[in-house]
C-alpha positions as YAML, in Angstrom:
chain: A
units: angstrom
residues:
- id: 1
  name: MET
  ca: [-23.67, 27.97, 24.11]
- id: 2
  name: THR
  ca: [-24.27, 24.11, 24.01]
- id: 3
  name: LEU
  ca: [-23.53, 22.75, 27.48]
- id: 4
  name: GLU
  ca: [-22.32, 18.98, 28.11]
- id: 5
  name: CYS
  ca: [-24.10, 17.00, 30.90]
- id: 6
  name: LYS
  ca: [-21.11, 17.37, 33.25]
- id: 7
  name: HIS
  ca: [-21.29, 21.20, 33.12]
- id: 8
  name: VAL
  ca: [-25.00, 21.08, 34.10]
- id: 9
  name: TRP
  ca: [-24.38, 18.63, 36.90]
- id: 10
  name: GLY
  ca: [-21.78, 20.89, 38.37]
- id: 11
  name: ARG
  ca: [-24.46, 23.77, 38.51]
- id: 12
  name: ILE
  ca: [-27.21, 21.89, 39.87]
- id: 13
  name: SER
  ca: [-27.11, 23.34, 43.29]
- id: 14
  name: GLU
  ca: [-26.73, 26.78, 41.83]
- id: 15
  name: TYR
  ca: [-29.81, 26.20, 39.61]
- id: 16
  name: LEU
  ca: [-31.88, 25.08, 42.48]
- id: 17
  name: ASP
  ca: [-30.82, 27.88, 44.58]
- id: 18
  name: GLN
  ca: [-31.70, 30.21, 41.66]
- id: 19
  name: GLN
  ca: [-28.03, 31.68, 41.72]
- id: 20
  name: LEU
  ca: [-27.20, 31.50, 37.96]
- id: 21
  name: ASP
  ca: [-26.88, 34.60, 35.72]
- id: 22
  name: PRO
  ca: [-29.58, 34.77, 33.41]
- id: 23
  name: LYS
  ca: [-27.73, 33.53, 30.13]
- id: 24
  name: LEU
  ca: [-26.38, 30.37, 32.12]
- id: 25
  name: LEU
  ca: [-29.78, 29.69, 33.29]
- id: 26
  name: ALA
  ca: [-31.36, 29.83, 29.99]
- id: 27
  name: ASP
  ca: [-28.77, 27.47, 28.50]
- id: 28
  name: ILE
  ca: [-29.20, 24.99, 31.29]
- id: 29
  name: GLU
  ca: [-33.14, 25.21, 30.90]
- id: 30
  name: LYS
  ca: [-32.57, 24.52, 27.17]
- id: 31
  name: HIS
  ca: [-30.45, 21.54, 27.86]
- id: 32
  name: LEU
  ca: [-32.77, 20.16, 30.63]
- id: 33
  name: GLU
  ca: [-35.50, 20.25, 27.92]
- id: 34
  name: ASN
  ca: [-33.80, 17.91, 25.67]
- id: 35
  name: CYS
  ca: [-31.86, 15.81, 28.04]
- id: 36
  name: GLU
  ca: [-33.67, 12.87, 30.16]
- id: 37
  name: VAL
  ca: [-30.31, 12.06, 32.16]
- id: 38
  name: CYS
  ca: [-29.95, 15.70, 33.38]
- id: 39
  name: SER
  ca: [-33.65, 16.13, 34.05]
- id: 40
  name: ALA
  ca: [-33.64, 12.86, 35.97]
- id: 41
  name: ILE
  ca: [-30.57, 14.04, 38.16]
- id: 42
  name: LEU
  ca: [-32.34, 17.35, 38.54]
- id: 43
  name: ASP
  ca: [-35.42, 15.75, 39.97]
- id: 44
  name: SER
  ca: [-33.43, 13.24, 42.11]
- id: 45
  name: THR
  ca: [-31.65, 16.21, 43.53]
- id: 46
  name: ARG
  ca: [-34.81, 17.88, 44.44]
- id: 47
  name: ASN
  ca: [-36.14, 14.89, 45.96]
- id: 48
  name: ILE
  ca: [-33.07, 14.22, 48.02]
- id: 49
  name: LEU
  ca: [-33.37, 17.80, 49.42]
- id: 50
  name: VAL
  ca: [-36.93, 17.27, 50.29]
- id: 51
  name: LEU
  ca: [-35.95, 14.10, 52.03]
- id: 52
  name: THR
  ca: [-33.15, 15.51, 54.07]
- id: 53
  name: ALA
  ca: [-35.18, 18.41, 55.24]
- id: 54
  name: ASP
  ca: [-37.80, 15.79, 56.44]
- id: 55
  name: SER
  ca: [-37.36, 14.68, 60.12]
- id: 56
  name: ARG
  ca: [-38.46, 11.22, 59.10]
- id: 57
  name: THR
  ca: [-35.84, 8.34, 58.51]
- id: 58
  name: PHE
  ca: [-35.97, 6.48, 55.27]
- id: 59
  name: GLU
  ca: [-34.18, 3.24, 54.48]
- id: 60
  name: LEU
  ca: [-32.57, 3.03, 50.96]
- id: 61
  name: PRO
  ca: [-33.11, -0.30, 49.07]
- id: 62
  name: VAL
  ca: [-30.16, -2.77, 49.29]
- id: 63
  name: GLY
  ca: [-27.81, -1.82, 46.51]
- id: 64
  name: TYR
  ca: [-29.18, 1.45, 45.83]
- id: 65
  name: SER
  ca: [-25.65, 3.24, 46.17]
- id: 66
  name: GLU
  ca: [-23.95, 0.66, 43.84]
- id: 67
  name: ARG
  ca: [-26.77, 0.93, 41.25]
- id: 68
  name: LEU
  ca: [-26.73, 4.84, 41.43]
- id: 69
  name: HIS
  ca: [-23.01, 4.99, 41.04]
- id: 70
  name: ALA
  ca: [-23.02, 2.64, 38.09]
- id: 71
  name: ARG
  ca: [-25.65, 4.68, 36.33]
- id: 72
  name: LEU
  ca: [-23.68, 7.84, 36.60]
- id: 73
  name: GLU
  ca: [-20.68, 6.19, 35.53]
- id: 74
  name: LYS
  ca: [-22.35, 4.78, 32.35]
- id: 75
  name: ALA
  ca: [-23.85, 8.19, 31.74]
- id: 76
  name: ILE
  ca: [-20.49, 10.04, 32.11]
- id: 77
  name: ARG
  ca: [-18.87, 7.38, 29.79]
- id: 78
  name: GLU
  ca: [-21.53, 7.66, 27.27]
- id: 79
  name: SER
  ca: [-21.65, 11.40, 27.15]
- id: 80
  name: ALA
  ca: [-17.61, 11.46, 26.79]
- id: 81
  name: ASN
  ca: [-17.80, 8.80, 23.93]
- id: 82
  name: PRO
  ca: [-21.12, 9.25, 22.02]
- id: 83
  name: LYS
  ca: [-21.85, 6.56, 19.74]
- id: 84
  name: ASN
  ca: [-21.35, 7.04, 16.02]
- id: 85
  name: ASP
  ca: [-24.80, 6.36, 14.27]
- id: 86
  name: SER
  ca: [-23.52, 7.08, 10.82]
- id: 87
  name: ALA
  ca: [-21.19, 4.11, 10.88]
...
């Protein structure tokens, strides 16, 4: 089964909690091997979990949330409308 990014994103928490059935786990790991966007989201999610478990307080850079949302929206648009390289 070939997964789309949006399907992987919807399962990131289950992936990190090791709550996926073996077949879906294998499909997600195969996708992550070839998808830089999903790999980056997985790494970011892991980092967020580490930071939220830490009792220290961190200030996000100004505009971080806006940039993050813009990048996610762009990635979603690009995955929904892949460019046709044969044209």
